[in-house]
BADRENGU-500119 format. One record per atom (N, C-alpha, C): residue number from 0; atom name; x, y negated, z. Coordinates in Angstrom, 3 decimals. Layout:
VEXDREN   k  a        X        Y        Z
VEXDREN NUM CA        X        Y        Z
...
% end
This chain:
VEXDREN   k  a        X        Y        Z
VEXDREN   0  N   52.690 -106.177   73.693
VEXDREN   0 CA   52.194 -104.754   73.645
VEXDREN   0  C   53.529 -103.894   73.117
VEXDREN   1  N   54.201 -104.671   72.131
VEXDREN   1 CA   55.022 -103.607   71.260
VEXDREN   1  C   56.389 -103.947   72.036
VEXDREN   2  N   56.866 -105.137   72.560
VEXDREN   2 CA   57.863 -105.228   73.265
VEXDREN   2  C   57.742 -104.365   74.642
VEXDREN   3  N   56.723 -104.437   75.181
VEXDREN   3 CA   56.685 -103.462   76.469
VEXDREN   3  C   56.935 -101.965   76.198
VEXDREN   4  N   56.163 -101.397   74.956
VEXDREN   4 CA   56.422 -100.041   74.587
VEXDREN   4  C   58.180 -100.001   74.230
VEXDREN   5  N   58.797 -100.811   73.614
VEXDREN   5 CA   60.233 -100.810   73.266
VEXDREN   5  C   60.952 -100.674   74.662
VEXDREN   6  N   60.602 -101.603   75.643
VEXDREN   6 CA   61.436 -101.376   76.977
VEXDREN   6  C   60.967 -100.081   77.452
VEXDREN   7  N   59.919  -99.440   77.615
VEXDREN   7 CA   59.754  -98.209   78.240
VEXDREN   7  C   60.751  -97.072   77.260
VEXDREN   8  N   60.601  -97.335   76.076
VEXDREN   8 CA   61.447  -96.534   75.214
VEXDREN   8  C   62.585  -96.297   75.604
VEXDREN   9  N   63.412  -97.738   75.449
VEXDREN   9 CA   64.878  -97.749   75.519
VEXDREN   9  C   65.232  -97.615   77.351
VEXDREN  10  N   64.432  -97.281   78.061
VEXDREN  10 CA   64.771  -97.069   79.489
VEXDREN  10  C   65.607  -95.710   79.604
VEXDREN  11  N   65.135  -94.519   79.132
VEXDREN  11 CA   65.735  -93.292   79.304
VEXDREN  11  C   67.352  -93.521   78.639
VEXDREN  12  N   67.673  -93.957   77.420
VEXDREN  12 CA   68.603  -94.355   77.029
VEXDREN  12  C   69.731  -95.061   77.859
VEXDREN  13  N   68.891  -96.138   78.329
VEXDREN  13 CA   69.966  -97.296   79.236
VEXDREN  13  C   70.528  -96.673   80.503
VEXDREN  14  N   69.672  -95.683   81.096
VEXDREN  14 CA   70.070  -94.942   82.242
VEXDREN  14  C   70.811  -93.799   81.970
VEXDREN  15  N   70.891  -93.393   80.787
VEXDREN  15 CA   71.760  -92.480   80.252
VEXDREN  15  C   73.169  -92.909   79.996
VEXDREN  16  N   72.990  -94.195   79.338
VEXDREN  16 CA   74.442  -94.904   79.043
VEXDREN  16  C   74.895  -95.342   80.492
VEXDREN  17  N   74.261  -95.757   81.382
VEXDREN  17 CA   74.687  -96.366   82.612
VEXDREN  17  C   75.583  -95.007   83.435
VEXDREN  18  N   74.731  -94.046   83.605
VEXDREN  18 CA   75.498  -92.596   83.939
VEXDREN  18  C   76.816  -92.264   83.231
VEXDREN  19  N   76.608  -92.426   82.270
VEXDREN  19 CA   77.717  -92.262   81.126
VEXDREN  19  C   78.697  -93.026   81.489
VEXDREN  20  N   78.585  -94.187   81.611
VEXDREN  20 CA   79.799  -95.316   82.271
VEXDREN  20  C   80.363  -95.140   83.322
VEXDREN  21  N   79.416  -94.521   84.504
VEXDREN  21 CA   79.940  -94.496   86.006
VEXDREN  21  C   80.469  -93.176   85.784
VEXDREN  22  N   80.307  -92.310   85.046
VEXDREN  22 CA   81.065  -91.165   85.196
VEXDREN  22  C   82.364  -91.346   84.231
VEXDREN  23  N   82.290  -92.052   83.482
VEXDREN  23 CA   83.987  -92.505   82.601
VEXDREN  23  C   84.708  -93.375   83.438
VEXDREN  24  N   83.971  -94.137   84.397
VEXDREN  24 CA   85.008  -95.156   85.200
VEXDREN  24  C   85.435  -94.227   86.199
VEXDREN  25  N   84.820  -93.152   86.819
VEXDREN  25 CA   84.817  -92.306   87.796
VEXDREN  25  C   86.277  -91.349   87.008
VEXDREN  26  N   86.203  -90.857   86.263
VEXDREN  26 CA   87.247  -89.820   85.547
VEXDREN  26  C   88.391  -90.813   85.327
VEXDREN  27  N   88.366  -92.280   84.887
VEXDREN  27 CA   89.392  -92.893   84.677
VEXDREN  27  C   90.073  -93.423   85.995
VEXDREN  28  N   89.492  -93.478   86.857
VEXDREN  28 CA   89.871  -93.578   88.400
VEXDREN  28  C   90.897  -92.501   88.962
VEXDREN  29  N   90.252  -91.372   88.519
VEXDREN  29 CA   90.644  -90.142   89.003
VEXDREN  29  C   92.167  -89.994   88.449
VEXDREN  30  N   92.147  -90.189   86.946
VEXDREN  30 CA   93.277  -90.177   86.081
VEXDREN  30  C   94.402  -90.859   86.690
VEXDREN  31  N   94.144  -92.154   86.919
VEXDREN  31 CA   95.226  -93.308   87.541
VEXDREN  31  C   95.338  -92.970   88.722
VEXDREN  32  N   94.699  -92.335   89.633
VEXDREN  32 CA   95.000  -91.684   91.003
VEXDREN  32  C   96.476  -90.563   90.958
VEXDREN  33  N   96.007  -89.718   89.903
VEXDREN  33 CA   96.860  -88.635   89.601
VEXDREN  33  C   98.206  -89.288   88.873
VEXDREN  34  N   97.933  -90.104   87.907
VEXDREN  34 CA   99.195  -90.757   87.671
VEXDREN  34  C   99.860  -91.327   88.468
VEXDREN  35  N   99.643  -92.016   89.397
VEXDREN  35 CA  100.414  -92.833   90.708
VEXDREN  35  C  100.818  -91.470   91.480
VEXDREN  36  N  100.302  -90.594   91.552
VEXDREN  36 CA  100.864  -89.489   92.425
VEXDREN  36  C  102.133  -89.026   91.752
VEXDREN  37  N  101.855  -88.514   90.521
VEXDREN  37 CA  102.936  -87.990   89.658
VEXDREN  37  C  104.471  -89.145   89.563
VEXDREN  38  N  104.072  -90.314   89.354
VEXDREN  38 CA  104.978  -91.512   89.342
VEXDREN  38  C  105.710  -91.223   90.761
VEXDREN  39  N  104.913  -91.340   91.849
VEXDREN  39 CA  105.305  -91.318   93.025
VEXDREN  39  C  106.422  -90.066   93.243
VEXDREN  40  N  106.090  -88.911   92.819
VEXDREN  40 CA  106.995  -87.806   92.855
VEXDREN  40  C  108.126  -87.815   92.168
VEXDREN  41  N  107.888  -88.440   90.746
VEXDREN  41 CA  109.192  -88.507   90.010
VEXDREN  41  C  110.238  -89.642   90.755
VEXDREN  42  N  109.585  -90.591   91.487
VEXDREN  42 CA  110.392  -91.663   91.945
VEXDREN  42  C  111.422  -91.248   92.892
VEXDREN  43  N  110.712  -90.323   93.939
VEXDREN  43 CA  111.221  -89.969   94.944
VEXDREN  43  C  112.774  -89.298   94.617
VEXDREN  44  N  113.699  -89.276   95.445
VEXDREN  44 CA  114.982  -88.344   95.053
VEXDREN  44  C  114.705  -86.797   95.999
VEXDREN  45  N  115.350  -86.029   95.148
VEXDREN  45 CA  115.096  -84.716   95.403
VEXDREN  45  C  115.632  -84.385   96.978
% end
């Protein structure tokens, strides 16, 4: 009984951190793509 209530209580935090993790990974991916574009622009001759 107590473990079931603990599981129900921890579910919102788990989904919150899951969404936060997905958002962080997406932001990291965009950042790395941006870095790749900047590096490519610097690599090319004028």
